[in-house]
C-alpha positions as CSV (number, residue, x, y, z in Angstrom):
1,M,118.2,-29.6,-65.2
2,A,117.4,-26.1,-66.4
3,A,120.4,-24.7,-64.5
4,A,122.6,-27.3,-66.1
5,Q,121.3,-26.4,-69.6
6,S,121.7,-22.7,-68.9
7,G,125.3,-23.3,-67.7
8,S,126.0,-25.4,-70.9
9,M,124.6,-22.6,-73.1
10,K,126.7,-20.0,-71.4
11,S,129.8,-22.2,-71.8
12,Q,129.1,-22.6,-75.5
13,L,128.5,-18.9,-75.9
14,G,131.8,-18.1,-74.1
15,A,133.6,-20.5,-76.5
16,A,131.9,-18.9,-79.5
17,L,133.1,-15.4,-78.4
18,D,136.7,-16.7,-78.0
19,V,137.5,-16.3,-81.7
20,Q,141.0,-16.9,-83.0
21,P,142.7,-16.6,-86.5
22,I,143.1,-19.7,-88.6
23,A,146.2,-21.6,-87.4
24,P,149.1,-21.5,-89.9
25,A,149.1,-25.3,-89.9
26,N,145.6,-25.3,-91.3
27,R,146.3,-23.1,-94.2
28,I,145.7,-24.5,-97.7
29,A,149.2,-24.6,-99.4
30,S,147.9,-24.4,-103.0
31,I,146.2,-21.0,-102.2
32,D,149.4,-19.6,-100.8
33,I,151.3,-20.8,-103.8
34,V,148.9,-19.2,-106.3
35,R,149.1,-16.0,-104.3
36,G,152.9,-16.0,-104.3
37,L,153.1,-16.5,-108.0
38,A,150.4,-13.9,-108.7
39,L,152.4,-11.5,-106.6
40,F,155.3,-12.0,-109.1
41,G,153.0,-11.0,-112.0
42,V,151.8,-7.9,-110.1
43,M,155.4,-6.9,-109.3
44,A,156.5,-7.3,-112.9
45,I,153.7,-5.1,-114.3
46,N,154.1,-2.5,-111.6
47,V,157.8,-2.1,-112.0
48,V,157.7,-1.9,-115.8
49,T,154.6,0.3,-116.4
50,E,154.2,2.4,-113.2
51,F,157.6,2.7,-111.3
52,R,159.8,2.8,-114.4
53,V,157.7,5.4,-116.3
54,S,154.4,7.2,-115.8
55,I,151.4,4.8,-116.1
56,F,149.8,7.3,-118.6
57,Q,152.6,6.9,-121.1
58,Q,151.1,3.6,-122.4
59,F,147.9,5.5,-123.3
60,L,149.8,8.0,-125.4
61,T,151.9,5.6,-127.5
62,A,152.2,1.8,-128.0
63,R,155.9,2.3,-128.8
64,V,158.4,1.2,-126.2
65,D,161.8,2.8,-126.3
66,G,164.8,0.5,-125.9
67,T,166.3,-2.5,-127.6
68,W,164.5,-5.1,-129.6
69,F,164.6,-7.4,-126.5
70,D,162.9,-4.6,-124.5
71,R,160.1,-4.5,-127.0
72,V,159.7,-8.3,-127.2
73,L,159.7,-8.6,-123.4
74,Y,157.2,-5.7,-123.0
75,S,154.8,-7.5,-125.5
76,I,155.1,-10.7,-123.6
77,L,154.2,-8.9,-120.3
78,M,151.3,-7.1,-121.9
79,V,149.8,-10.2,-123.5
80,G,150.6,-12.8,-120.9
81,I,150.6,-11.0,-117.5
82,D,149.2,-7.5,-117.6
83,L,145.8,-7.4,-115.7
84,K,145.8,-11.2,-115.6
85,A,147.9,-11.2,-112.4
86,F,145.7,-8.5,-110.9
87,A,142.6,-10.5,-111.8
88,L,144.0,-13.6,-110.2
89,F,144.8,-11.5,-107.1
90,S,141.2,-10.3,-107.0
91,L,139.9,-13.9,-107.2
92,L,142.2,-15.0,-104.3
93,F,141.0,-12.0,-102.2
94,G,137.5,-13.4,-102.6
95,V,138.6,-16.8,-101.6
96,G,140.3,-15.4,-98.5
97,L,137.2,-13.4,-97.5
98,A,135.0,-16.6,-97.9
99,I,137.4,-18.6,-95.8
100,Q,137.2,-16.0,-93.0
101,H,133.4,-15.8,-93.3
102,D,133.1,-19.6,-92.9
103,H,135.8,-19.7,-90.1
104,L,133.8,-17.2,-88.1
105,S,130.4,-18.8,-88.7
106,F,130.0,-19.8,-85.0
107,T,130.2,-16.3,-83.6
108,P,127.6,-13.5,-83.6
109,R,130.6,-11.1,-84.0
110,R,131.4,-12.4,-87.5
111,T,130.2,-9.3,-89.4
112,A,131.8,-6.9,-87.0
113,L,135.1,-8.7,-87.2
114,L,135.1,-8.8,-91.0
115,L,134.1,-5.1,-91.2
116,R,137.1,-4.3,-88.9
117,R,139.3,-6.5,-91.1
118,L,138.3,-4.5,-94.3
119,A,138.5,-1.2,-92.5
120,F,142.1,-1.8,-91.5
121,L,142.8,-2.8,-95.1
122,M,141.2,0.4,-96.3
123,L,143.3,2.5,-93.8
124,V,146.5,0.9,-94.9
125,G,145.6,1.2,-98.6
126,A,144.8,5.0,-98.1
127,A,148.2,5.5,-96.4
128,H,150.0,3.5,-99.1
129,L,148.1,5.4,-101.9
130,V,149.1,8.8,-100.6
131,L,152.4,8.4,-98.8
132,I,154.1,5.7,-100.8
133,W,152.7,5.0,-104.3
134,N,149.4,6.0,-106.0
135,G,149.2,2.7,-107.9
136,D,147.8,1.1,-104.8
137,I,145.2,-1.7,-105.1
138,L,144.5,-2.3,-101.4
139,F,142.0,0.7,-101.1
140,E,140.0,-0.6,-104.0
141,Y,140.0,-4.1,-102.7
142,A,138.7,-3.0,-99.3
143,I,135.8,-1.2,-101.0
144,A,135.1,-4.2,-103.2
145,G,135.3,-6.4,-100.1
146,F,132.5,-4.4,-98.4
147,V,130.3,-5.1,-101.4
148,V,131.2,-8.8,-101.4
149,L,130.7,-9.1,-97.7
150,A,127.1,-7.8,-98.1
151,L,126.4,-10.7,-100.4
152,L,128.1,-13.5,-98.5
153,S,125.2,-14.1,-96.1
154,G,122.5,-14.2,-98.8
155,P,121.3,-17.3,-100.6
156,S,123.9,-19.5,-102.3
157,W,122.9,-18.4,-105.8
158,L,123.4,-14.7,-105.1
159,P,127.3,-14.5,-105.4
160,I,127.0,-16.6,-108.7
161,A,124.3,-14.3,-110.2
162,A,126.0,-11.1,-109.0
163,G,129.4,-12.2,-110.2
164,A,128.1,-13.3,-113.6
165,A,126.2,-10.0,-114.1
166,L,129.2,-7.9,-113.2
167,L,131.5,-9.9,-115.5
168,A,129.0,-9.3,-118.3
169,V,129.1,-5.6,-117.5
170,F,132.9,-5.5,-117.5
171,V,133.2,-7.4,-120.8
172,A,130.4,-5.3,-122.5
173,A,131.7,-2.0,-121.0
174,P,133.1,-0.7,-124.3
175,Y,129.5,-0.7,-125.7
176,L,128.1,1.0,-122.6
177,P,128.1,4.7,-121.6
178,P,131.4,5.4,-119.8
179,V,131.2,5.7,-116.0
180,A,134.0,8.2,-116.1
181,A,136.0,9.9,-118.8
182,M,139.7,9.3,-119.1
183,P,141.9,12.3,-119.0
184,D,142.5,13.8,-122.5
185,S,145.7,13.4,-124.3
186,S,146.9,16.9,-123.5
187,W,146.5,16.2,-119.7
188,M,148.3,12.9,-120.0
189,S,151.1,14.4,-122.1
190,N,151.7,17.1,-119.6
191,N,151.5,14.6,-116.7
192,V,154.1,12.3,-118.3
193,S,156.5,15.2,-118.8
194,E,156.0,16.4,-115.2
195,A,156.4,12.9,-113.9
196,A,159.7,12.4,-115.7
197,R,161.0,15.6,-114.0
198,I,159.6,15.3,-110.5
199,Y,159.8,11.5,-109.9
200,S,163.4,11.3,-111.2
201,S,164.8,14.3,-109.2
202,G,162.3,15.6,-106.7
203,G,162.6,15.2,-103.0
204,F,160.1,13.3,-100.9
205,G,157.9,16.4,-100.4
206,E,157.8,17.3,-104.1
207,V,157.1,13.7,-105.1
208,L,154.3,13.5,-102.5
209,S,152.7,16.7,-103.8
210,F,152.8,15.5,-107.4
211,R,151.5,12.0,-106.4
212,I,148.4,13.6,-104.8
213,K,148.0,16.0,-107.7
214,E,147.7,13.1,-110.3
215,L,145.3,11.0,-108.2
216,P,142.2,12.3,-110.1
217,G,143.7,10.8,-113.3
218,F,143.8,7.4,-111.6
219,L,140.1,7.5,-110.6
220,P,138.7,6.5,-114.0
221,L,141.1,3.5,-114.2
222,H,139.7,2.2,-110.9
223,L,136.1,2.8,-111.9
224,F,136.6,0.9,-115.1
225,I,138.1,-2.1,-113.4
226,F,135.9,-2.1,-110.3
227,P,133.1,-4.3,-111.7
228,R,135.7,-6.9,-112.6
229,T,137.3,-6.7,-109.2
230,V,134.0,-7.4,-107.4
231,A,133.0,-10.1,-109.9
232,L,136.3,-12.0,-109.5
233,M,136.1,-11.8,-105.7
234,L,132.6,-13.3,-106.0
235,L,134.0,-16.0,-108.3
236,G,136.6,-16.7,-105.6
237,V,133.7,-17.1,-103.1
238,V,131.9,-19.5,-105.4
239,A,135.2,-21.5,-105.9
240,W,135.7,-21.9,-102.2
241,R,132.1,-22.9,-101.5
242,H,132.2,-25.5,-104.2
243,D,135.3,-27.2,-102.8
244,V,137.5,-26.2,-105.8
245,F,140.6,-26.3,-103.5
246,R,139.8,-29.7,-101.9
247,F,141.7,-32.4,-103.7
248,G,139.4,-35.1,-105.1
249,S,136.2,-33.1,-105.0
250,T,133.9,-33.0,-108.0
251,A,134.8,-29.4,-108.8
252,N,138.5,-30.0,-108.3
253,R,138.5,-32.7,-110.9
254,Y,137.4,-30.2,-113.5
255,L,140.5,-27.9,-112.9
256,P,142.6,-29.5,-115.6
257,W,139.9,-28.6,-118.2
258,V,139.6,-25.1,-116.8
259,A,143.4,-24.7,-117.1
260,A,143.6,-26.1,-120.6
261,V,140.6,-24.1,-122.0
262,G,141.5,-20.9,-120.1
263,I,145.1,-20.8,-121.2
264,A,144.5,-21.9,-124.7
265,V,141.4,-19.8,-125.6
266,G,142.4,-16.9,-123.5
267,G,146.0,-17.0,-124.9
268,V,144.8,-16.9,-128.5
269,M,142.4,-14.1,-127.8
270,A,145.1,-12.0,-125.9
271,A,147.7,-12.7,-128.6
272,S,145.2,-11.3,-131.2
273,Q,145.3,-7.8,-129.7
274,G,145.4,-5.2,-132.5
275,S,143.6,-7.4,-135.0
276,H,140.3,-5.5,-134.5
277,W,138.7,-8.9,-134.6
278,H,138.3,-9.2,-138.3
279,G,136.9,-5.8,-138.9
280,W,134.5,-5.7,-135.9
281,G,136.3,-2.5,-134.6
282,W,138.1,-1.4,-131.5
283,K,135.1,-1.9,-129.1
284,A,135.0,-5.6,-130.0
285,E,138.8,-5.8,-129.5
286,L,138.5,-4.3,-126.0
287,S,135.6,-6.6,-125.1
288,F,137.6,-9.7,-126.3
289,D,140.7,-8.5,-124.5
290,R,138.7,-8.2,-121.2
291,L,137.3,-11.7,-121.7
292,A,140.8,-13.0,-122.5
293,T,142.0,-11.5,-119.2
294,I,139.4,-13.4,-117.2
295,L,140.0,-16.7,-119.1
296,L,143.8,-16.5,-118.7
297,A,143.6,-15.6,-115.0
298,C,141.3,-18.6,-114.3
299,G,143.4,-20.8,-116.5
300,Y,146.6,-19.8,-114.7
301,G,145.1,-20.3,-111.2
302,A,143.7,-23.7,-112.2
303,A,147.0,-24.8,-113.7
304,I,148.9,-23.8,-110.5
305,I,146.5,-25.6,-108.2
306,V,146.6,-28.8,-110.3
307,T,150.4,-28.7,-110.3
308,S,150.6,-28.0,-106.6
309,Q,148.4,-31.0,-105.8
310,T,150.9,-33.5,-107.2
311,E,154.0,-34.6,-105.3
312,G,156.4,-33.3,-107.9
313,G,154.5,-30.1,-108.3
314,R,154.5,-29.4,-104.6
315,R,158.3,-29.7,-104.5
316,L,158.6,-27.5,-107.6
317,L,156.4,-24.7,-106.3
318,A,156.9,-25.0,-102.5
319,W,159.1,-21.8,-102.6
320,A,156.1,-19.7,-103.6
321,G,154.1,-20.6,-100.5
322,P,155.9,-18.5,-97.9
323,I,155.9,-15.3,-100.0
324,G,152.2,-16.0,-100.7
325,R,151.6,-16.3,-97.0
326,M,153.2,-12.9,-96.5
327,A,151.8,-11.2,-99.6
328,F,150.4,-8.2,-97.7
329,T,153.9,-7.5,-96.2
330,N,155.7,-8.1,-99.4
331,Y,153.4,-6.0,-101.6
332,L,154.0,-3.0,-99.3
333,M,157.7,-3.8,-99.1
334,Q,157.9,-3.7,-102.9
335,S,156.4,-0.3,-103.1
336,L,158.9,1.0,-100.5
337,I,161.9,-0.5,-102.3
338,F,160.8,0.5,-105.8
339,G,160.0,4.0,-104.6
340,W,163.6,4.4,-103.3
341,V,165.0,2.9,-106.5
342,F,163.1,5.0,-109.0
343,Y,162.2,8.3,-107.2
344,G,164.4,11.3,-106.6
345,Y,164.6,10.8,-102.9
346,G,166.5,7.6,-103.6
347,L,168.4,6.5,-106.7
348,G,166.2,8.5,-109.1
349,L,166.1,5.9,-111.9
350,F,162.6,6.9,-113.0
351,G,162.5,7.2,-116.9
352,K,166.1,6.1,-117.2
353,L,165.9,2.4,-117.5
354,G,164.6,0.1,-120.3
355,V,162.0,-2.7,-119.7
356,T,164.7,-5.4,-119.3
357,A,166.7,-3.5,-116.7
358,A,163.7,-2.5,-114.7
359,L,162.3,-6.0,-114.7
360,G,165.7,-7.4,-113.7
361,I,165.6,-5.2,-110.6
362,G,162.1,-6.4,-109.9
363,V,163.1,-10.0,-110.2
364,A,166.0,-9.5,-107.9
365,V,163.8,-7.9,-105.3
366,Y,161.3,-10.7,-105.6
367,I,163.9,-13.4,-105.2
368,L,165.2,-11.6,-102.0
369,Q,161.6,-11.5,-100.7
370,V,161.2,-15.3,-101.3
371,I,164.3,-15.9,-99.2
372,F,163.2,-13.4,-96.6
373,S,159.8,-14.9,-96.3
374,I,161.1,-18.4,-95.9
375,C,163.5,-17.3,-93.2
376,W,160.9,-15.1,-91.4
377,L,158.3,-17.9,-91.3
378,R,160.8,-20.2,-89.7
379,Q,160.7,-17.9,-86.6
380,F,157.3,-16.3,-86.7
381,R,153.7,-17.4,-87.3
382,F,152.8,-14.6,-89.6
383,G,154.4,-11.8,-91.6
384,P,154.6,-8.5,-89.7
385,V,151.7,-6.7,-91.5
386,E,149.6,-9.9,-91.5
387,W,150.2,-10.2,-87.7
388,L,149.1,-6.6,-87.2
389,W,146.1,-7.2,-89.4
390,R,144.9,-10.1,-87.3
391,T,145.6,-8.3,-84.1
392,V,143.5,-5.3,-85.1
393,M,140.7,-7.6,-86.5
394,Y,140.4,-9.7,-83.4
395,G,141.1,-6.9,-80.9
396,T,143.6,-8.9,-79.0
397,W,147.4,-9.3,-79.3
398,Q,148.0,-12.4,-81.4
399,P,151.0,-14.8,-80.8
400,F,153.8,-13.7,-83.1
401,A,156.9,-15.8,-82.5
402,K,156.8,-19.6,-82.8
403,A,157.2,-21.5,-79.6
């Protein structure tokens, strides 16, 4: 009897150690759709504010050169998409981390596997940051992921409390001592001038050298946004654990209200930028703008999930699922393509295009990626970078091509 029990325990332990990724057939379509649409927003902001011109130009002047349509389009992007798409991406990253944490709950290797997953993301992010484009978000996401992972195994209230506290810190940050000082206007002005010359005409080596040189100027931007990144990842964990993505659950039934309130209230607050909130001052404006970003991101996500859970909505948004499933691959691919389009070692269009033309290029690239993702996933189980990510995480070669 004891021998039989021992054999059974060994068999169960062996099965527990044979961990595998989540099968593509078991993915939740609405999450991939939200991720695919969020990637469009990330692309739109990146191509207009960071590949087209220096990111520091927006801190020197609110004026946008170009036609009246360029100015209107830029205002729409800043009010409706800027930072909101990144916030939604952060939330989805937390959802994905929570899904992986639950998926591996049966194995004692869970923490080691998830640490390996985040370490690979950090390595890719560092290479992307230095070699391709210094606007990378993957490196920051990996660091935030380590923080979130440390809280996942604690009591159920811990992610809620930590997320709420960090959101409060993010919203109230204009009233708190700064964690890092932004570069002064002289540094930014010189940087913008150098960027216009080097990025538009420099070879790969010169562009690489300048990219590394301006990295210290990016550090305060990441430090300012880091509390929000961790907070929204924790919000994603809470959303997953409370069955927000399970159709018909109690939490899921509240999503229409979240969508309506988030978009309505957040939209009004975001559209009021520059009003100084009835004489309250610029600090109040920044705080309200940060709160608007969070509300709009949650509202957008809820609206997309609600829509995708209807038959008509699924048909309308199904195209976004494949590009969302390959978001890691497509994000890196966008950087490679836009680097070639805008930098001197390619077409050298940096500083030479208006908002409309740059966004037009971005939309064309995104559409091609949608088509590419659909065709790729007909033949393969994962995107190429996603496949490599899983292979490194689990330590075994994962099946790639479909049978």
